[in-house]
C-alpha positions as a printed Julia matrix, in Angstrom:
123×3 Matrix{Float64}:
  -78.93  43.71  -108.45
  -75.85  45.9   -108.87
  -76.07  49.4   -107.44
  -75.85  50.95  -110.93
  -79.0   49.09  -112.02
  -80.79  50.09  -108.81
  -79.9   53.76  -109.45
  -81.22  53.55  -113.03
  -84.4   51.95  -111.73
  -84.99  54.61  -109.05
  -84.2   57.69  -111.11
  -87.4   57.89  -113.24
  -89.62  57.64  -110.17
  -88.23  60.71  -108.41
  -90.56  63.28  -109.93
  -93.61  61.38  -108.72
  -92.83  62.56  -105.19
  -94.17  65.93  -106.34
  -97.71  64.5   -106.39
  -98.07  63.84  -102.63
  -96.12  67.04  -101.96
  -98.71  68.97  -103.97
 -101.55  67.25  -102.12
 -100.06  68.1    -98.72
  -99.34  71.7    -99.68
 -102.88  72.02  -101.1
 -104.38  70.5    -97.96
 -102.44  72.89   -95.74
 -103.41  75.92   -97.81
 -107.01  74.7    -97.99
 -107.18  74.29   -94.22
 -105.88  77.82   -93.75
 -108.47  79.22   -96.18
 -111.35  77.06   -94.96
 -111.59  74.85   -98.09
 -109.64  71.64   -97.39
 -111.33  69.51  -100.09
 -110.78  71.93  -102.96
 -107.28  72.59  -101.62
 -106.43  68.9   -101.95
 -107.78  68.77  -105.5
 -105.88  71.88  -106.56
 -102.7   70.56  -104.91
 -103.16  67.18  -106.6
 -103.57  68.88  -109.97
 -100.48  71.0   -109.44
  -98.52  67.91  -108.34
  -99.56  65.96  -111.44
  -98.59  68.82  -113.73
  -95.28  69.34  -111.91
  -94.46  65.61  -112.04
  -94.9   65.67  -115.81
  -92.98  68.86  -116.55
  -90.41  69.74  -113.88
  -86.83  68.53  -114.13
  -85.36  67.12  -110.95
  -81.61  66.84  -110.3
  -80.18  63.92  -112.25
  -82.86  63.9   -114.97
  -82.2   64.72  -118.61
  -83.35  68.09  -119.86
  -83.24  70.17  -122.97
  -80.39  72.67  -123.16
  -81.21  75.87  -121.26
  -84.63  74.62  -120.13
  -86.38  73.73  -116.89
  -88.52  71.21  -118.76
  -87.57  67.54  -118.84
  -86.86  65.6   -122.02
  -89.88  63.46  -121.16
  -92.19  66.48  -120.82
  -95.41  65.97  -122.69
  -94.8   62.23  -123.04
  -97.59  61.51  -120.61
 -100.1   64.1   -121.77
 -103.03  62.38  -120.07
 -101.39  63.25  -116.72
 -101.34  66.9   -117.75
 -105.02  66.8   -118.73
 -106.04  65.11  -115.48
 -103.96  67.63  -113.5
 -105.62  70.57  -115.23
 -109.03  69.01  -114.66
 -108.31  68.5   -110.93
 -107.39  72.18  -110.62
 -110.59  73.18  -112.41
 -112.67  70.97  -110.12
 -111.04  72.45  -107.02
 -111.55  76.02  -108.19
 -115.08  75.2   -109.32
 -116.03  73.78  -105.93
 -115.2   77.12  -104.37
 -116.6   79.5   -107.01
 -119.58  77.81  -108.66
 -122.89  76.42  -107.44
 -122.59  72.87  -106.06
 -125.3   71.52  -108.39
 -123.13  72.04  -111.47
 -119.92  70.15  -110.66
 -121.18  66.62  -109.92
 -122.5   66.4   -113.49
 -119.27  67.71  -115.01
 -117.13  65.35  -112.93
 -119.35  62.37  -113.77
 -119.23  63.11  -117.5
 -115.44  63.53  -117.4
 -114.96  60.24  -115.54
 -117.21  58.38  -117.99
 -115.3   59.81  -120.97
 -111.98  58.97  -119.32
 -113.08  55.37  -118.76
 -114.27  55.05  -122.36
 -110.95  56.48  -123.53
 -108.99  53.85  -121.52
 -111.08  51.02  -123.0
 -110.72  52.41  -126.54
 -106.99  52.82  -126.05
 -106.7   49.21  -124.93
 -108.39  47.98  -128.12
 -106.42  50.33  -130.38
 -103.1   49.09  -128.99
 -104.01  45.43  -129.57
 -104.52  45.96  -133.31
């Protein structure tokens, strides 16, 4: 594979490094504050949102913007990122009996959405 093709292949994957970076930063902050689990979830959510929106060097962007041309293309990543942040914050601030039900309902709806999307694309 010529080096030009390798560079084109690697370039779109660069922003995904923000996801583990967010998890590690969230874990570190969570350990300092005494909430490592919620810290990981909040960091994961921030990493997912950043990977969808932030422009890294070498990526295309709109003129005068920090947002990538592909921003919003993967909106499910944004929704999951926001939900992860809400779960992390909720684990710290709300009663523990409330969140398992919310998480379970969200995961069921997400699974149903993936199945429905699969059937819609085949038609």
